MDTraj code that builds the backbone (N, CA, C; nanometers):
import mdtraj as md
import numpy as np

residues = "MET ALA THR ALA ARG THR GLY SER ALA SER THR ARG LEU GLU GLU MET PHE GLY GLU LEU GLY VAL GLU ARG ALA ARG PRO ALA GLU SER GLU ALA LEU ARG THR GLY VAL ASP GLY LEU ASP GLU ALA LEU GLU GLY GLY LEU ARG SER GLY LEU LEU THR GLU ILE ALA GLU ALA ARG ALA SER GLY GLY GLY GLN ALA LEU LEU LEU HIS LEU LEU ALA ALA MET ARG ARG ALA GLN ARG PHE ALA ALA LEU VAL ASP GLY THR ASP SER PHE ASP PRO GLN THR THR PRO LYS PRO LEU LEU GLU HIS LEU LEU TRP ALA ARG CYS ARG SER ALA SER GLU ALA MET LYS VAL ALA ASP ALA LEU LEU ARG ASP GLU ASN LEU GLY MET VAL LEU VAL ASP LEU ARG ASP MET GLU GLN ARG GLU LEU ARG ARG SER VAL LYS SER ALA ASP TRP TYR ARG LEU GLN ARG LEU ALA GLU ARG SER SER SER PHE VAL CYS VAL PHE THR PRO GLU PRO MET ILE PRO SER ALA GLN VAL ARG VAL SER LEU LEU GLY GLN MET CYS ILE ASP LYS LEU ASP ALA SER ILE ASP ASP LEU GLY ARG SER LEU GLU ILE ASP VAL LEU ARG LYS ARG THR ARG GLU ARG GLU ALA PHE PRO ARG LEU VAL GLN ARG VAL GLY".split()
xyz = np.array([
    [11.5401, 32.3422, 7.1667],
    [11.4390, 32.4110, 7.2464],
    [11.5034, 32.4968, 7.3552],
    [11.6106, 32.4448, 7.4143],
    [11.6775, 32.5227, 7.5191],
    [11.7325, 32.6523, 7.4620],
    [11.7852, 32.6461, 7.3393],
    [11.8395, 32.7659, 7.2765],
    [11.7303, 32.8669, 7.2501],
    [11.6156, 32.8209, 7.2081],
    [11.5033, 32.9103, 7.1797],
    [11.4554, 32.9793, 7.3055],
    [11.4459, 32.9028, 7.4142],
    [11.4005, 32.9631, 7.5399],
    [11.5009, 33.0665, 7.5887],
    [11.6300, 33.0336, 7.5751],
    [11.7331, 33.1275, 7.6185],
    [11.7263, 33.2556, 7.5370],
    [11.7096, 33.2421, 7.4058],
    [11.7013, 33.3593, 7.3209],
    [11.5802, 33.4436, 7.3530],
    [11.4670, 33.3767, 7.3819],
    [11.3450, 33.4488, 7.4169],
    [11.3629, 33.5254, 7.5467],
    [11.4251, 33.4607, 7.6451],
    [11.4495, 33.5274, 7.7731],
    [11.5417, 33.6467, 7.7553],
    [11.6448, 33.6287, 7.6709],
    [11.7379, 33.7381, 7.6460],
    [11.6672, 33.8559, 7.5809],
    [11.5769, 33.8265, 7.4881],
    [11.5023, 33.9337, 7.4217],
    [11.4164, 34.0101, 7.5208],
    [11.3488, 33.9365, 7.6088],
    [11.2641, 34.0020, 7.7095],
    [11.3468, 34.0905, 7.8015],
    [11.4674, 34.0418, 7.8391],
    [11.5543, 34.1218, 7.9248],
    [11.5978, 34.2496, 7.8535],
    [11.6326, 34.2377, 7.7238],
    [11.6722, 34.3554, 7.6471],
    [11.5588, 34.4568, 7.6429],
    [11.4363, 34.4090, 7.6224],
    [11.3218, 34.4991, 7.6171],
    [11.2982, 34.5655, 7.7528],
    [11.3113, 34.4865, 7.8603],
    [11.2893, 34.5416, 7.9941],
    [11.3934, 34.6474, 8.0278],
    [11.5222, 34.6172, 7.9994],
    [11.6273, 34.7143, 8.0270],
    [11.6129, 34.8384, 7.9391],
    [11.5645, 34.8173, 7.8150],
    [11.5432, 34.9312, 7.7270],
    [11.4410, 35.0280, 7.7832],
    [11.3345, 34.9750, 7.8434],
    [11.2329, 35.0596, 7.9045],
    [11.2872, 35.1367, 8.0231],
    [11.3878, 35.0800, 8.0892],
    [11.4481, 35.1451, 8.2069],
    [11.5608, 35.2407, 8.1683],
    [11.5897, 35.2504, 8.0386],
    [11.6979, 35.3395, 7.9939],
    [11.8353, 35.2799, 8.0101],
    [11.8430, 35.1475, 8.0102],
    [11.9704, 35.0789, 8.0255],
    [12.0000, 35.0045, 7.8965],
    [12.1228, 35.0146, 7.8479],
    [12.1607, 34.9485, 7.7248],
    [12.2865, 34.8660, 7.7442],
    [12.3085, 34.7728, 7.6535],
    [12.4239, 34.6857, 7.6606],
    [12.5451, 34.7533, 7.5953],
    [12.6567, 34.7498, 7.6633],
    [12.7800, 34.8079, 7.6084],
    [12.8905, 34.7044, 7.6136],
    [12.9656, 34.6928, 7.5072],
    [13.0736, 34.5954, 7.5009],
    [13.2090, 34.6671, 7.5013],
    [13.3140, 34.5958, 7.5438],
    [13.4476, 34.6567, 7.5412],
    [13.4868, 34.6975, 7.4004],
    [13.5763, 34.7952, 7.3919],
    [13.6238, 34.8387, 7.2615],
    [13.6954, 34.7243, 7.1899],
    [13.6966, 34.7320, 7.0584],
    [13.7636, 34.6293, 6.9791],
    [13.9112, 34.6218, 7.0195],
    [13.9591, 34.4991, 7.0428],
    [14.0971, 34.4810, 7.0837],
    [14.1893, 34.4788, 6.9622],
    [14.3097, 34.5346, 6.9782],
    [14.4086, 34.5320, 6.8715],
    [14.5404, 34.4830, 6.9275],
    [14.6260, 34.4327, 6.8400],
    [14.7551, 34.3789, 6.8811],
    [14.8654, 34.4800, 6.8541],
    [14.9661, 34.4798, 6.9394],
    [15.0823, 34.5664, 6.9234],
    [15.2076, 34.4818, 6.9380],
    [15.2867, 34.4744, 6.8336],
    [15.4131, 34.4024, 6.8421],
    [15.5128, 34.4863, 6.9219],
    [15.5746, 34.4243, 7.0207],
    [15.6666, 34.4957, 7.1093],
    [15.8065, 34.5065, 7.0498],
    [15.8377, 34.4225, 6.9523],
    [15.9733, 34.4180, 6.9006],
    [16.0601, 34.3165, 6.9724],
    [16.0073, 34.2567, 7.0806],
    [16.0758, 34.1471, 7.1505],
    [16.0140, 34.0184, 7.0963],
    [16.0879, 33.9519, 7.0080],
    [16.0299, 33.8399, 6.9333],
    [15.9729, 33.7308, 7.0226],
    [16.0449, 33.6948, 7.1288],
    [15.9973, 33.5887, 7.2170],
    [15.8652, 33.6231, 7.2819],
    [15.8493, 33.7475, 7.3221],
    [15.7257, 33.7906, 7.3857],
    [15.6125, 33.7986, 7.2838],
    [15.6407, 33.8543, 7.1677],
    [15.5375, 33.8670, 7.0652],
    [15.4864, 33.7303, 7.0204],
    [15.5758, 33.6341, 7.0089],
    [15.5341, 33.4996, 6.9699],
    [15.4520, 33.4334, 7.0797],
    [15.4950, 33.4498, 7.2042],
    [15.4222, 33.3882, 7.3154],
    [15.2824, 33.4468, 7.3307],
    [15.2675, 33.5754, 7.2974],
    [15.1374, 33.6416, 7.3095],
    [15.0604, 33.6404, 7.1779],
    [15.1080, 33.5613, 7.0842],
    [15.0386, 33.5423, 6.9563],
    [15.0169, 33.6743, 6.8827],
    [15.1254, 33.7495, 6.8679],
    [15.1178, 33.8735, 6.7916],
    [15.1506, 33.9983, 6.8697],
    [15.1681, 33.9872, 7.0003],
    [15.2031, 34.1036, 7.0810],
    [15.1005, 34.1351, 7.1882],
    [15.1160, 34.2516, 7.2490],
    [15.0217, 34.2958, 7.3523],
    [14.8844, 34.3211, 7.2923],
    [14.7812, 34.3104, 7.3756],
    [14.6446, 34.3376, 7.3331],
    [14.5916, 34.4594, 7.4081],
    [14.5285, 34.5469, 7.3336],
    [14.4685, 34.6646, 7.3969],
    [14.3473, 34.6227, 7.4797],
    [14.3184, 34.7015, 7.5811],
    [14.2029, 34.6744, 7.6649],
    [14.2232, 34.5656, 7.7674],
    [14.3437, 34.5103, 7.7737],
    [14.3750, 34.4076, 7.8727],
    [14.4759, 34.4624, 7.9722],
    [14.4675, 34.4178, 8.0960],
    [14.5643, 34.4570, 8.1979],
    [14.6793, 34.3561, 8.1964],
    [14.7986, 34.4039, 8.1623],
    [14.9174, 34.3187, 8.1550],
    [15.0101, 34.3506, 8.2703],
    [15.0487, 34.2478, 8.3443],
    [15.1456, 34.2634, 8.4529],
    [15.2811, 34.2119, 8.4068],
    [15.3847, 34.2918, 8.4304],
    [15.5221, 34.2529, 8.3982],
    [15.6008, 34.2504, 8.5289],
    [15.6296, 34.1312, 8.5776],
    [15.6943, 34.1151, 8.7077],
    [15.8450, 34.0979, 8.6902],
    [15.9195, 34.1833, 8.7572],
    [16.0661, 34.1770, 8.7543],
    [16.1143, 34.1490, 8.8958],
    [16.1417, 34.0218, 8.9249],
    [16.1706, 33.9796, 9.0609],
    [16.3094, 34.0187, 9.1079],
    [16.4021, 34.0420, 9.0143],
    [16.5374, 34.0771, 9.0547],
    [16.5809, 34.2050, 8.9840],
    [16.6711, 34.2765, 9.0471],
    [16.7195, 34.4001, 8.9870],
    [16.7894, 34.3705, 8.8546],
    [16.7751, 34.4622, 8.7605],
    [16.8359, 34.4478, 8.6284],
    [16.7870, 34.3235, 8.5560],
    [16.6603, 34.2910, 8.5763],
    [16.6034, 34.1740, 8.5118],
    [16.5585, 34.1984, 8.3693],
    [16.5691, 34.3225, 8.3237],
    [16.5303, 34.3546, 8.1870],
    [16.4055, 34.4389, 8.1768],
    [16.3532, 34.4815, 8.2905],
    [16.2318, 34.5623, 8.2892],
    [16.2488, 34.6932, 8.2159],
    [16.3632, 34.7580, 8.2373],
    [16.3863, 34.8860, 8.1709],
    [16.3984, 34.8682, 8.0208],
    [16.4655, 34.7602, 7.9779],
    [16.4782, 34.7330, 7.8345],
    [16.3411, 34.7086, 7.7723],
    [16.2551, 34.6345, 7.8414],
    [16.1217, 34.6091, 7.7882],
    [16.0387, 34.7365, 7.7851],
    [16.0543, 34.8198, 7.8887],
    [15.9821, 34.9471, 7.8901],
    [16.0206, 35.0320, 7.7691],
    [16.1487, 35.0365, 7.7375],
    [16.1939, 35.1135, 7.6213],
    [16.1386, 35.0548, 7.4918],
    [16.1284, 34.9239, 7.4847],
    [16.0698, 34.8605, 7.3669],
    [15.9236, 34.9016, 7.3504],
    [15.8525, 34.9101, 7.4604],
    [15.7119, 34.9488, 7.4534],
    [15.6981, 35.0939, 7.4074],
    [15.7854, 35.1802, 7.4565],
    [15.7830, 35.3195, 7.4111],
    [15.8166, 35.3285, 7.2624],
    [15.9121, 35.2467, 7.2189],
    [15.9483, 35.2462, 7.0769],
    [15.8320, 35.1965, 6.9915],
    [15.7584, 35.0981, 7.0418],
    [15.6422, 35.0468, 6.9679],
    [15.5361, 35.1547, 6.9532],
    [15.5165, 35.2347, 7.0568],
    [15.4197, 35.3439, 7.0488],
    [15.4654, 35.4502, 6.9504],
    [15.5963, 35.4754, 6.9482],
    [15.6475, 35.5749, 6.8533],
    [15.6269, 35.5278, 6.7096],
    [15.6490, 35.3982, 6.6858],
    [15.6254, 35.3451, 6.5515],
    [15.4789, 35.3570, 6.5125],
    [15.3922, 35.3430, 6.6118],
    [15.2487, 35.3539, 6.5866],
    [15.2019, 35.4990, 6.5835],
    [15.2940, 35.5932, 6.6116],
    [15.2637, 35.7364, 6.6146],
    [15.1494, 35.7673, 6.7118],
    [15.1622, 35.7101, 6.8309],
    [15.0626, 35.7317, 6.9358],
    [15.1346, 35.7727, 7.0643],
    [15.0617, 35.8403, 7.1507],
    [15.1191, 35.8880, 7.2757],
    [15.1119, 35.7800, 7.3837],
    [15.2136, 35.7810, 7.4695],
    [15.2183, 35.6899, 7.5832],
    [15.2349, 35.7714, 7.7103],
    [15.1861, 35.7164, 7.8207],
    [15.2037, 35.7788, 7.9520],
    [15.2783, 35.6817, 8.0423],
    [15.3758, 35.7334, 8.1147],
    [15.4492, 35.6542, 8.2127],
    [15.4177, 35.7078, 8.3519],
    [15.3520, 35.6248, 8.4324],
    [15.3246, 35.6587, 8.5714],
    [15.4405, 35.6022, 8.6533],
    [15.5296, 35.6897, 8.6934],
    [15.6543, 35.6522, 8.7610],
    [15.6309, 35.6519, 8.9112],
    [15.6096, 35.5331, 8.9683],
    [15.5669, 35.5234, 9.1080],
    [15.6661, 35.5724, 9.2098],
    [15.7951, 35.5699, 9.1778],
    [15.8974, 35.6132, 9.2737],
    [15.9841, 35.7259, 9.2190],
    [15.9370, 35.7931, 9.1165],
    [16.0110, 35.9050, 9.0566],
    [16.1547, 35.8647, 9.0256],
    [16.1694, 35.7483, 8.9608],
    [16.3032, 35.6948, 8.9356],
    [16.3388, 35.6878, 8.7869],
    [16.2473, 35.7232, 8.6992],
    [16.2754, 35.7201, 8.5564],
    [16.3791, 35.8265, 8.5222],
    [16.4778, 35.7875, 8.4421],
    [16.5848, 35.8795, 8.4046],
    [16.5756, 35.9104, 8.2554],
    [16.5231, 36.0262, 8.2195],
    [16.5112, 36.0589, 8.0766],
    [16.6460, 36.0776, 8.0090],
    [16.7518, 36.1020, 8.0873],
    [16.8841, 36.1235, 8.0293],
    [16.9395, 35.9965, 7.9665],
    [16.8943, 35.8808, 8.0122],
    [16.9421, 35.7535, 7.9579],
    [16.8439, 35.6933, 7.8579],
    [16.7451, 35.7690, 7.8204],
    [16.6440, 35.7224, 7.7253],
    [16.6646, 35.7922, 7.5915],
    [16.6642, 35.7185, 7.4821],
    [16.6800, 35.7830, 7.3505],
    [16.5780, 35.8956, 7.3323],
    [16.6252, 36.0113, 7.2916],
    [16.5391, 36.1284, 7.2815],
    [16.4152, 36.1091, 7.1952],
    [16.4239, 36.0358, 7.0828],
    [16.3028, 36.0170, 7.0024],
    [16.1893, 35.9492, 7.0786],
    [16.2228, 35.8663, 7.1782],
    [16.1186, 35.7979, 7.2554],
    [16.0484, 35.8920, 7.3528],
    [16.1120, 36.0040, 7.3836],
    [16.0522, 36.0998, 7.4764],
    [15.9521, 36.1926, 7.4087],
    [15.9567, 36.1967, 7.2763],
    [15.8711, 36.2901, 7.2032],
    [15.7234, 36.2542, 7.2124],
    [15.6946, 36.1257, 7.2360],
    [15.5557, 36.0806, 7.2438],
    [15.5207, 36.0341, 7.3854],
    [15.5938, 36.0863, 7.4851],
    [15.5780, 36.0354, 7.6221],
    [15.5295, 36.1431, 7.7182],
    [15.4290, 36.1075, 7.7988],
    [15.3857, 36.1879, 7.9128],
    [15.4378, 36.1194, 8.0380],
    [15.5227, 36.1886, 8.1131],
    [15.5871, 36.1317, 8.2325],
    [15.5191, 36.1872, 8.3570],
    [15.4561, 36.0985, 8.4339],
    [15.3882, 36.1376, 8.5578],
    [15.4727, 36.0895, 8.6751],
    [15.5306, 36.1826, 8.7482],
    [15.6221, 36.1501, 8.8575],
    [15.5447, 36.1396, 8.9887],
    [15.5482, 36.0210, 9.0497],
    [15.4736, 35.9961, 9.1736],
    [15.5702, 35.9524, 9.2839],
    [15.5196, 35.9529, 9.4057],
    [15.6043, 35.9178, 9.5194],
    [15.5412, 35.8120, 9.6094],
    [15.4321, 35.7528, 9.5677],
    [15.3691, 35.6458, 9.6456],
    [15.2828, 35.5611, 9.5540],
    [15.2525, 35.4404, 9.5992],
    [15.1695, 35.3502, 9.5202],
    [15.0281, 35.4048, 9.5054],
    [14.9736, 35.4585, 9.6132],
    [14.8369, 35.5108, 9.6070],
    [14.8276, 35.6287, 9.5100],
    [14.9298, 35.7143, 9.5109],
    [14.9307, 35.8266, 9.4170],
    [14.9414, 35.7764, 9.2732],
    [15.0241, 35.6747, 9.2506],
    [15.0399, 35.6192, 9.1164],
    [14.9092, 35.5593, 9.0661],
    [14.8358, 35.4929, 9.1523],
    [14.7083, 35.4322, 9.1111],
    [14.6057, 35.5388, 9.0760],
    [14.6040, 35.6471, 9.1515],
    [14.5104, 35.7559, 9.1222],
    [14.5429, 35.8207, 8.9872],
    [14.6720, 35.8390, 8.9609],
    [14.7122, 35.8988, 8.8334],
    [14.6774, 35.8056, 8.7175],
    [14.7031, 35.6749, 8.7341],
    [14.6693, 35.5785, 8.6300],
    [14.5200, 35.5775, 8.6034],
    [14.4418, 35.5870, 8.7080],
    [14.2954, 35.5936, 8.6956],
    [14.2544, 35.7109, 8.6082],
    [14.3140, 35.8270, 8.6335],
    [14.2785, 35.9469, 8.5564],
    [14.3249, 35.9358, 8.4113],
    [14.4449, 35.8819, 8.3900],
    [14.4988, 35.8745, 8.2544],
    [14.4207, 35.7775, 8.1665],
    [14.3677, 35.6717, 8.2258],
    [14.2933, 35.5740, 8.1474],
    [14.1598, 35.6282, 8.0984],
    [14.1214, 35.7435, 8.1460],
    [13.9993, 35.8078, 8.0977],
    [14.0274, 35.9017, 7.9802],
    [14.1556, 35.9170, 7.9451],
    [14.1956, 36.0036, 7.8354],
    [14.2058, 35.9211, 7.7079],
    [14.1205, 35.9462, 7.6128],
    [14.1157, 35.8665, 7.4907],
    [14.2307, 35.8981, 7.3949],
    [14.3141, 35.9960, 7.4278],
    [14.4250, 36.0318, 7.3396],
    [14.5500, 35.9479, 7.3642],
    [14.5506, 35.8687, 7.4696],
    [14.6685, 35.7904, 7.5051],
    [14.6583, 35.6495, 7.4485],
    [14.7618, 35.6091, 7.3766],
    [14.7625, 35.4746, 7.3223],
    [14.8112, 35.3710, 7.4212],
    [14.8905, 35.4148, 7.5194],
    [14.9452, 35.3219, 7.6177],
    [14.9608, 35.3908, 7.7522],
    [14.9321, 35.3169, 7.8598],
    [14.9564, 35.3643, 7.9964],
    [15.0448, 35.2606, 8.0649],
    [15.1633, 35.3039, 8.1049],
    [15.2585, 35.2189, 8.1760],
    [15.2648, 35.2647, 8.3213],
    [15.2572, 35.1708, 8.4130],
    [15.2669, 35.2016, 8.5561],
    [15.3881, 35.1260, 8.6098],
    [15.4891, 35.1984, 8.6553],
    [15.6140, 35.1369, 8.7009],
    [15.6198, 35.1393, 8.8535],
    [15.6046, 35.0201, 8.9131],
    [15.6084, 35.0065, 9.0595],
    [15.7230, 34.9158, 9.1029],
    [15.8201, 34.8935, 9.0170],
    [15.9245, 34.7939, 9.0438],
    [16.0096, 34.8255, 9.1652],
    [16.0366, 34.9520, 9.1900],
    [16.1291, 34.9878, 9.2975],
    [16.0618, 35.0028, 9.4336],
    [15.9349, 34.9688, 9.4408],
    [15.8644, 34.9818, 9.5681],
    [15.8853, 34.8580, 9.6553],
    [15.8871, 34.8790, 9.7862],
    [15.9005, 34.7690, 9.8795],
    [15.7736, 34.6841, 9.8721],
    [15.7904, 34.5538, 9.8574],
    [15.6772, 34.4664, 9.8283],
    [15.5699, 34.4691, 9.9373],
    [15.6107, 34.4688, 10.0604],
    [15.5128, 34.4696, 10.1697],
    [15.4312, 34.5979, 10.1687],
    [15.4978, 34.7102, 10.1457],
    [15.4279, 34.8383, 10.1413],
    [15.3330, 34.8437, 10.0215],
    [15.3766, 34.7882, 9.9105],
    [15.2933, 34.7881, 9.7907],
    [15.1674, 34.7060, 9.8126],
    [15.1809, 34.5906, 9.8735],
    [15.0637, 34.5069, 9.9000],
    [14.9705, 34.5723, 10.0013],
    [15.0284, 34.6469, 10.0950],
    [14.9455, 34.7143, 10.1943],
    [14.8694, 34.8323, 10.1335],
    [14.9339, 34.9033, 10.0424],
    [14.8748, 35.0255, 9.9877],
    [14.7735, 35.0001, 9.8771],
    [14.7951, 34.8944, 9.7993],
    [14.7069, 34.8662, 9.6855],
    [14.6315, 34.7369, 9.7124],
    [14.5004, 34.7475, 9.7277],
    [14.4163, 34.6331, 9.7586],
    [14.3696, 34.5643, 9.6304],
    [14.3138, 34.4443, 9.6474],
    [14.2628, 34.3703, 9.5316],
    [14.1582, 34.4506, 9.4561],
    [14.0732, 34.5216, 9.5292],
    [13.9682, 34.6008, 9.4641],
    [14.0277, 34.7092, 9.3745],
    [14.1427, 34.7642, 9.4140],
    [14.2088, 34.8664, 9.3316],
    [14.2561, 34.8076, 9.1992],
    [14.3103, 34.6864, 9.2065],
    [14.3560, 34.6214, 9.0834],
    [14.2399, 34.5884, 8.9915],
    [14.1285, 34.5409, 9.0483],
    [14.0125, 34.5083, 8.9654],
    [13.9540, 34.6355, 8.9026],
    [13.9594, 34.7436, 8.9761],
    [13.9127, 34.8704, 8.9196],
    [14.0003, 34.9108, 8.8009],
    [14.1314, 34.8947, 8.8162],
    [14.2222, 34.9284, 8.7067],
    [14.1969, 34.8387, 8.5859],
    [14.1702, 34.7122, 8.6103],
    [14.1431, 34.6197, 8.5003],
    [14.0161, 34.6590, 8.4257],
    [13.9130, 34.7002, 8.4985],
    [13.7887, 34.7411, 8.4337],
    [13.8087, 34.8702, 8.3524],
    [13.8891, 34.9609, 8.4053],
    [13.9180, 35.0826, 8.3296],
    [13.9952, 35.0496, 8.2022],
    [14.0887, 34.9552, 8.2135],
    [14.1629, 34.9124, 8.0951],
    [14.0690, 34.8513, 7.9924],
    [13.9759, 34.7724, 8.0385],
    [13.8826, 34.7049, 7.9498],
    [13.7953, 34.8040, 7.8727],
    [13.7600, 34.9117, 7.9376],
    [13.6728, 35.0099, 7.8733],
    [13.7483, 35.1011, 7.7773],
    [13.8792, 35.0993, 7.7861],
    [13.9591, 35.1871, 7.7013],
    [14.0099, 35.1104, 7.5796],
    [14.0743, 35.1830, 7.4909],
    [14.1392, 35.1194, 7.3761],
    [14.2905, 35.1257, 7.3918],
    [14.3368, 35.1477, 7.5151],
    [14.4793, 35.1623, 7.5431],
    [14.5445, 35.0285, 7.5751],
    [14.6762, 35.0247, 7.5571],
    [14.7569, 34.9131, 7.6051],
    [14.7990, 34.9496, 7.7473],
    [14.7700, 34.8627, 7.8428],
    [14.7929, 34.8941, 7.9842],
    [14.8880, 34.7906, 8.0436],
    [15.0040, 34.8355, 8.0901],
    [15.1050, 34.7465, 8.1485],
    [15.1469, 34.8005, 8.2845],
    [15.1529, 34.7116, 8.3827],
    [15.1996, 34.7479, 8.5160],
    [15.3241, 34.6663, 8.5470],
    [15.4341, 34.7343, 8.5763],
    [15.5588, 34.6684, 8.6152],
    [15.5596, 34.6539, 8.7673],
    [15.5788, 34.5316, 8.8167],
    [15.5762, 34.5037, 8.9607],
    [15.7034, 34.4285, 9.0016],
    [15.7374, 34.4313, 9.1320],
    [15.8563, 34.3595, 9.1785],
    [15.8343, 34.2093, 9.1942],
    [15.7097, 34.1648, 9.1874],
    [15.6753, 34.0227, 9.1942],
    [15.5319, 34.0073, 9.1444],
    [15.4907, 33.8882, 9.1011],
    [15.3518, 33.8699, 9.0575],
    [15.2555, 33.8983, 9.1726],
    [15.1637, 33.9926, 9.1523],
    [15.0750, 34.0304, 9.2619],
    [14.9391, 34.0833, 9.2180],
    [14.9148, 34.0985, 9.0891],
    [14.7898, 34.1596, 9.0448],
    [14.6879, 34.0502, 9.0145],
    [14.5872, 34.0323, 9.1000],
    [14.4916, 33.9217, 9.0801],
    [14.4092, 33.9353, 8.9534],
    [14.3878, 34.0584, 8.9058],
    [14.3013, 34.0805, 8.7902],
    [14.3786, 34.0896, 8.6591],
    [14.5094, 34.0676, 8.6623],
    [14.5888, 34.0756, 8.5396],
    [14.5448, 33.9656, 8.4435],
    [14.5098, 34.0044, 8.3222],
    [14.4707, 33.9049, 8.2228],
    [14.5911, 33.8447, 8.1529],
    [14.7015, 33.9201, 8.1502],
    [14.8280, 33.8707, 8.0973],
    [14.9348, 33.8964, 8.2030],
    [15.0138, 33.7938, 8.2324],
    [15.1213, 33.8097, 8.3313],
    [15.2511, 33.7596, 8.2705],
    [15.3511, 33.8452, 8.2719],
    [15.4822, 33.8140, 8.2159],
    [15.5856, 33.8246, 8.3273],
    [15.6735, 33.7264, 8.3362],
    [15.7808, 33.7287, 8.4350],
    [15.9139, 33.7431, 8.3631],
    [15.9976, 33.8356, 8.4103],
    [16.1320, 33.8555, 8.3567],
    [16.2295, 33.7739, 8.4413],
    [16.3000, 33.6809, 8.3773],
    [16.3771, 33.5817, 8.4515],
    [16.5273, 33.6088, 8.4555],
    [16.5789, 33.6809, 8.3581],
    [16.7231, 33.6973, 8.3472],
    [16.7781, 33.8099, 8.4317],
    [16.9006, 33.8434, 8.4046],
    [16.9659, 33.9556, 8.4724],
    [17.0649, 34.0194, 8.3758],
    [17.0462, 34.1482, 8.3522],
    [17.1325, 34.2202, 8.2595],
    [17.2703, 34.2425, 8.3215],
    [17.3730, 34.2120, 8.2449],
    [17.5104, 34.2335, 8.2919],
    [17.5554, 34.3751, 8.2581],
    [17.6606, 34.4184, 8.3233],
    [17.7093, 34.5548, 8.3028],
    [17.7574, 34.5764, 8.1592],
    [17.7990, 34.4681, 8.0923],
    [17.8484, 34.4839, 7.9552],
    [17.7356, 34.5130, 7.8567],
    [17.6092, 34.5089, 7.9052],
    [17.4944, 34.5379, 7.8197],
    [17.4542, 34.6851, 7.8237],
    [17.5229, 34.7636, 7.9061],
    [17.4815, 34.9021, 7.9263],
    [17.4838, 34.9834, 7.7980],
    [17.5775, 34.9547, 7.7115],
    [17.5913, 35.0312, 7.5880],
    [17.5258, 34.9624, 7.4683],
    [17.4537, 34.8544, 7.4926],
    [17.3900, 34.7808, 7.3836],
    [17.2703, 34.8586, 7.3292],
    [17.2353, 34.8323, 7.2052],
    [17.1188, 34.8971, 7.1458],
    [16.9908, 34.8386, 7.2043],
    [16.8802, 34.9082, 7.1818],
    [16.7516, 34.8583, 7.2323],
    [16.7197, 34.7223, 7.1722],
    [16.7486, 34.7056, 7.0437],
    [16.7208, 34.5780, 6.9779],
    [16.8025, 34.4649, 7.0395],
    [16.9309, 34.4913, 7.0667],
    [17.0154, 34.3900, 7.1280],
    [16.9670, 34.3546, 7.2683],
    [16.9238, 34.4553, 7.3426],
    [16.8718, 34.4296, 7.4761],
    [16.7467, 34.3430, 7.4693],
    [16.6615, 34.3697, 7.3706],
    [16.5401, 34.2908, 7.3552],
    [16.5688, 34.1444, 7.3269],
    [16.6712, 34.1190, 7.2464],
    [16.7071, 33.9808, 7.2136],
    [16.7636, 33.9060, 7.3339],
    [16.8168, 33.9789, 7.4314],
    [16.8764, 33.9138, 7.5477],
    [16.7781, 33.8943, 7.6634],
    [16.6545, 33.9408, 7.6473],
    [16.5561, 33.9267, 7.7539],
    [16.5133, 33.7811, 7.7707],
    [16.5015, 33.7389, 7.8960],
    [16.4491, 33.6058, 7.9282],
    [16.3092, 33.6238, 7.9851],
    [16.2098, 33.5713, 7.9146],
    [16.0704, 33.6003, 7.9466],
    [15.9917, 33.4709, 7.9616],
    [15.9042, 33.4683, 8.0614],
    [15.8114, 33.3566, 8.0787],
    [15.6706, 33.4144, 8.0902],
    [15.5802, 33.3706, 8.0057],
    [15.4406, 33.4160, 8.0122],
    [15.3653, 33.3218, 8.1066],
    [15.3249, 33.3733, 8.2209],
    [15.2600, 33.2923, 8.3243],
    [15.1095, 33.2865, 8.3090],
    [15.0524, 33.3884, 8.2457],
    [14.9058, 33.3929, 8.2302],
    [14.8730, 33.4612, 8.0993],
    [14.7737, 33.4062, 8.0309],
    [14.7325, 33.4654, 7.9033],
    [14.5839, 33.4398, 7.8839],
    [14.5053, 33.5444, 7.9073],
    [14.3599, 33.5325, 7.8951],
    [14.3098, 33.6379, 7.7969],
    [14.3530, 33.6271, 7.6741],
    [14.3230, 33.7323, 7.5773],
    [14.1771, 33.7328, 7.5334],
    [14.1022, 33.6285, 7.5581],
    [13.9637, 33.6239, 7.5129],
    [13.8644, 33.6633, 7.6214],
    [13.9133, 33.6922, 7.7386],
    [13.8245, 33.7186, 7.8515],
    [13.7379, 33.8408, 7.8291],
    [13.7880, 33.9392, 7.7572],
    [13.7150, 34.0645, 7.7387],
    [13.5857, 34.0437, 7.6633],
    [13.5820, 33.9431, 7.5725],
    [13.4653, 33.9252, 7.4888],
    [13.3510, 33.8591, 7.5623],
    [13.3773, 33.8050, 7.6806],
    [13.2772, 33.7228, 7.7465],
    [13.1882, 33.8004, 7.8424],
    [13.2148, 33.9273, 7.8661],
    [13.1422, 33.9993, 7.9685],
    [13.0830, 34.1293, 7.9164],
    [12.9719, 34.1248, 7.8427],
    [12.9049, 34.2483, 7.8043],
    [12.8551, 34.3180, 7.9298],
    [12.8553, 34.4497, 7.9275],
    [12.8159, 34.5271, 8.0449],
    [12.6855, 34.6006, 8.0183],
    [12.6147, 34.6295, 8.1240],
    [12.4949, 34.7088, 8.1165],
    [12.5257, 34.8470, 8.1732],
    [12.4971, 34.9509, 8.0964],
    [12.5272, 35.0860, 8.1413],
    [12.4022, 35.1723, 8.1300],
    [12.3908, 35.2693, 8.2166],
    [12.2778, 35.3598, 8.2155],
    [12.2975, 35.4664, 8.1095],
    [12.2015, 35.4836, 8.0211],
    [12.2085, 35.5894, 7.9205],
    [12.1889, 35.7243, 7.9895],
    [12.2576, 35.8238, 7.9391],
    [12.2476, 35.9588, 7.9937],
    [12.1694, 36.0448, 7.8966],
    [12.0739, 36.1192, 7.9460],
    [11.9989, 36.2088, 7.8608],
    [11.8710, 36.1464, 7.8059],
])
top = md.Topology()
chain = top.add_chain()
for i, resn in enumerate(residues, 1):
    res = top.add_residue(resn, chain, resSeq=i)
    for name in ("N", "CA", "C"):
        top.add_atom(name, md.element.get_by_symbol(name[0]), res)
traj = md.Trajectory(xyz[None], top)
């Protein structure tokens, strides 16, 4: 009986919202992307998920963030989709990146956290991008926390949810309250790894998955106003 009453109430609400020109909208279908880093793909049960906000925290310099970023670009190239890199401190060096990975990359050079967030906001509205990467690793942690508020992160998460893109934010420490997936890079790359291949670098990454909420997107249908 409780189920029947709930269903009846839901039907009445749908009819009422329909009269007001409001309809139910659900997040886009989520898909998995294998990163090529076996430990990460196994921990995430098949790889990254589109429409989710993933935080990748690199607490120490040379922790493997750059190697993982290159793996993500390579995954997009294999998928023949475009990726955008929002470079928060204008520190990305294309000269050290394999040229084939640059062919599918849009590089947005920023000089502050607030500017990077605005650019990420705009890029997530572009349906042609398969992935949006936001690199904030080199920013001073106190300044980053001061410039980007919790509401900004939740806004980014909602934009990610509405898109079909893979969204990853690289941070100097775990700090994104709305991140549905949080990955921590634990190791430290040695100088003898500088000439290693991308695959070898991926095998040497030390990764800990701190948060994994891949089903959260399905639980929150949204109500949106119809236009026209």
